C-alpha positions in Angstrom: -30.8 33.1 -22.0 -29.4 30.1 -24.4 -26.3 31.1 -23.1 -26.8 30.5 -20.3 -28.0 27.4 -20.5 -24.8 25.6 -20.9 -23.1 27.1 -17.5 -26.0 26.0 -15.6 -26.3 22.5 -17.0 -23.0 22.3 -16.4 -23.3 23.3 -12.3 -26.6 21.0 -12.1 -23.7 17.9 -13.0 -21.0 18.9 -10.4 -24.3 19.6 -7.3 -25.4 15.6 -8.9 -22.0 14.1 -8.9 -20.6 15.7 -5.4 -24.2 15.1 -3.9 -23.6 11.3 -4.9 -20.0 11.7 -3.3 -21.3 12.8 0.0 -24.6 9.8 -0.1 -21.6 7.1 -0.8 -18.9 8.4 2.1 -22.0 8.5 4.3 -23.3 5.4 3.8 -19.6 3.5 4.4 -19.7 5.4 7.4 -23.0 3.7 8.4 -22.2 0.1 7.6 -21.4 -1.8 10.5 -18.3 -4.6 10.3 -19.4 -7.7 10.4 -19.1 -10.0 13.5 -15.5 -12.0 12.7 -14.1 -8.8 12.2 -10.1 -8.4 12.1 -8.6 -5.3 13.1 -4.4 -3.3 12.4 -3.2 -3.7 16.0 0.1 -2.0 15.0 2.2 -1.3 12.2 6.7 -1.8 12.7 9.4 -1.7 10.2 12.9 -3.3 10.6 16.2 -3.9 8.6 17.3 -7.7 7.4 20.1 -8.4 5.6 21.0 -8.0 2.5 19.1 -4.3 2.1 16.0 -5.8 2.9 13.8 -4.1 5.3 10.5 -5.9 6.6 7.4 -4.0 7.8 5.3 -5.9 10.3 1.1 -5.1 9.9 0.1 -7.4 13.6 -3.8 -8.3 13.1 -5.9 -9.2 15.9 -6.8 -12.5 14.7 -4.8 -14.3 11.9 -5.6 -13.1 8.1 -7.2 -15.5 5.9 -5.6 -15.3 2.9 -2.8 -12.3 2.2 -4.8 -8.8 1.1 -5.0 -7.9 -2.4 -1.9 -5.7 -3.6 -1.4 -3.4 -6.4 1.5 -1.2 -6.7 2.2 2.4 -8.6 5.2 3.7 -9.6 5.3 7.8 -9.2 4.9 8.2 -6.9 6.1 5.2 -6.0 3.5 3.6 -3.6 2.6 -0.5 -3.0 -1.3 -0.5 -1.8 -2.4 -3.8 0.5 -6.8 -3.7 1.2 -7.5 -5.4 3.9 -11.0 -6.7 4.2 -13.4 -6.5 6.6 -10.5 -5.7 8.8 -10.7 -2.0 10.5 -8.1 0.6 11.7 -7.2 0.6 15.7 -3.5 2.4 15.4 -6.1 5.3 16.8 -3.9 6.8 13.7 -4.1 6.8 9.8 0.0 7.9 9.3 2.4 5.9 10.4 6.6 7.3 10.1 9.5 5.5 8.8 12.7 6.3 8.6 14.0 3.3 7.0 16.2 3.0 3.5 13.4 3.7 1.1 10.6 3.7 3.2 9.3 7.2 4.1 5.0 5.9 5.7 2.2 4.1 5.4 -1.0 6.0 5.6 -4.5 3.6 7.2 -7.4 4.3 5.9 -10.4 2.5 6.7 -13.8 3.2 4.8 -16.5 1.2 5.8 -15.7 -2.8 6.5 -12.1 -2.4 4.7 -8.7 -1.3 5.6 -6.0 0.0 3.2 -2.4 0.5 3.9 -0.3 2.7 1.6 3.4 2.1 1.6 4.6 5.3 0.3 8.3 4.8 -0.3 11.3 6.7 -2.0 12.0 4.9 -5.3 9.9 1.8 -6.4 10.6 -1.8 -4.5 10.3 -5.3 -5.0 7.7 -6.6 -2.2 6.9 -9.5 -0.9 4.3 -11.1 1.6 3.6 -14.2 3.8 1.7 -15.0 6.6 3.5 -15.4 9.9 0.1 -15.9 12.6 -1.2 -13.0 13.2 1.2 -10.6 11.5 1.4 -10.2 7.7 5.1 -9.4 6.6 6.1 -7.5 4.1 9.5 -7.5 2.7 11.0 -5.0 0.9 14.0 -5.0 -1.8 16.0 -3.0 -5.0 14.2 -4.5 -8.0 16.5 -7.2 -9.3 18.4 -7.2 -5.7 17.1 -11.1 -5.4 19.0 -11.6 -8.9 22.6 -9.6 -7.6 25.6 -11.5 -8.0 29.2 -11.0 -8.2 29.5 -10.1 -12.2 32.5 -11.8 -13.6 35.3 -9.9 -15.6 34.5 -10.1 -19.1 37.7 -9.8 -22.0 36.8 -8.9 -25.5 39.8 -8.8 -26.7 42.3 -11.4 -25.0 45.8 -11.2 -25.9 46.9 -14.2 -27.1 50.6 -15.2 -26.7 52.4 -15.4 -30.3 
């Protein structure tokens, strides 16, 4: 009987973990949004001079502050968390074809929505609020510091 105790114990732990995850997911679906909640109305992208890409996240009301964000290098992604915000797009994926910008995943869990920007290579980003829009500017890393390089001569010929 002892040879069966470890596999049974492992199976019971797995069942407990699965049930816990299901319970948390069910709770997140039942949590109502606060009365002052916001919603994402649209997401679009366009090119700007200098190889920059600007993503416009249009919200129902101006956001109180910039969303928290984090980046993942492999695969290259940038995630933005919008508290007290719902996904009003009617879809969870927005496809793009702008340079290194591939798509965006919009996922609502409870009273927050996460927008994950999928890239073909990691880009630097800057965010700002203009009215009820969040503008995310993407550009190649180091592009803001790019200047024409001057010619360097290591061994200049000197007149004799």
